[in-house]
C-alpha positions in Angstrom: -58.5 35.3 -7.6 -55.3 33.4 -6.7 -52.4 33.0 -9.1 -52.0 29.6 -10.7 -48.7 27.9 -11.5 -48.1 28.3 -15.2 -47.6 24.6 -15.6 -50.9 23.6 -14.1 -54.1 23.5 -16.2 -56.9 26.1 -15.5 -59.6 24.6 -13.3 -62.6 23.6 -15.4 -65.3 22.8 -12.8 -64.7 25.6 -10.3 -68.3 26.8 -10.5 -67.1 30.3 -11.5 -67.1 31.7 -15.0 -63.8 31.6 -16.9 -62.4 35.1 -17.3 -61.5 36.4 -20.8 -59.7 39.7 -21.6 -60.7 41.3 -24.9 -58.6 44.1 -26.4 -60.0 46.1 -29.3 -60.0 49.9 -30.0 -63.4 49.6 -31.8 -66.1 50.1 -29.1 -68.7 48.3 -31.3 -66.5 45.2 -31.4 -65.9 45.4 -27.6 -69.6 45.7 -27.0 -70.4 42.8 -29.4 -67.8 40.5 -27.8 -69.0 41.4 -24.3 -72.7 40.9 -25.1 -72.1 37.6 -26.8 -69.5 36.1 -24.5 -70.8 37.2 -21.1 -73.4 34.5 -21.1 -70.7 31.9 -20.6 -67.6 33.9 -19.5 -66.5 36.8 -17.3 -65.5 39.3 -19.9 -63.1 42.2 -19.3 -62.8 44.6 -22.3 -60.0 47.1 -22.8 -59.4 49.6 -25.6 -55.8 48.9 -26.5 -52.7 46.8 -25.7 -51.3 49.3 -23.2 -54.6 49.2 -21.2 -54.5 45.4 -21.4 -50.9 45.3 -20.1 -51.7 47.6 -17.3 -54.7 45.5 -16.3 -52.5 42.3 -16.3 -49.8 44.0 -14.3 -52.4 44.9 -11.6 -52.6 41.2 -10.7 -55.3 40.0 -13.1 -54.9 36.6 -14.8 -57.4 35.7 -17.4 -57.8 32.2 -18.8 -57.7 33.5 -22.4 -57.2 36.8 -24.3 -58.8 38.0 -27.6 -56.6 40.7 -29.1 -57.2 42.9 -32.1 -54.1 43.5 -34.2 -54.6 47.1 -35.3 -54.8 49.3 -32.1 -53.3 52.5 -31.0 -50.6 52.9 -28.2 -49.6 49.2 -28.2 -50.8 47.2 -31.2 -51.9 43.6 -30.9 -48.8 42.1 -32.5 -46.5 44.0 -30.0 -48.9 43.0 -27.2 -48.6 39.4 -28.2 -44.8 39.6 -28.4 -44.6 41.2 -24.9 -46.9 38.5 -23.4 -45.0 35.6 -25.0 -41.7 37.1 -23.8 -42.9 37.6 -20.2 -42.2 35.0 -17.6 -45.6 35.3 -15.9 -48.2 35.8 -18.7 -46.7 33.7 -21.5 -48.9 30.7 -20.8 -52.2 32.6 -21.3 -53.8 31.5 -24.7 -54.3 34.3 -27.2 -56.7 34.5 -30.1 -55.8 37.3 -32.5 -58.5 39.3 -34.3 -57.8 41.2 -37.5 -59.5 43.2 -40.2 -56.8 41.9 -42.6 -57.1 38.5 -44.2 -53.4 38.4 -45.0 -51.6 35.0 -44.9 -48.2 36.7 -44.0 -49.8 38.5 -41.0 -51.5 35.4 -39.8 -48.2 33.4 -40.1 -46.3 36.1 -38.2 -48.9 36.1 -35.3 -48.9 32.3 -35.1 -45.1 32.2 -35.2 -44.8 34.7 -32.3 -47.2 32.5 -30.3 -50.9 33.2 -31.1 -53.1 30.2 -30.5 -55.5 31.2 -33.2 -56.2 34.0 -35.8 -59.6 35.1 -36.8 -60.6 37.7 -39.4 -63.2 40.4 -38.9 -66.1 40.6 -39.6 -66.6 37.3 -37.7 -69.4 35.1 -36.8 -69.8 35.2 -33.0 -70.4 31.4 -33.0 -67.0 30.9 -34.7 -65.3 32.9 -31.9 -67.1 30.7 -29.3 -66.0 27.6 -31.0 -62.4 28.9 -31.2 -62.4 29.8 -27.5 -63.6 26.3 -26.6 -60.9 24.7 -28.8 -58.1 26.9 -27.4 -59.2 26.5 -23.8 -59.4 22.7 -24.2 -55.9 22.6 -25.8 -54.3 25.4 -23.8 -50.7 24.7 -24.8 -48.9 27.9 -25.8 -47.2 27.4 -29.2 -43.4 27.6 -29.0 -41.7 30.3 -31.0 
């Protein structure tokens, strides 16, 4: 896969599935996301933020990332901050997942640059809807 200029939109009609990176330390959530999303997307699942950063730095460039907040090694909030502060990955849309329905945590994530925030347990259809919304409006929030 070639690298795209950050200012250009992702191709919509390339004939290939759009790639999504999911980060969650809960294997059941990773399996659920993969099983549900792989019908429409090329899904890559990693167990924490550090594994996600390593995957990105090995030349991978997903169209979107779904990131759990509470993970070991590098939590989702710190992963998001690193992504938004990077020059190369900052344009990739991020949907945050959390087991905590706390308005202050949601506000912090959105302020740092999350495109959306969903609470677990979630309805897989709501994630699909959110993915479509974010991909169709893939403008990274300013922070």
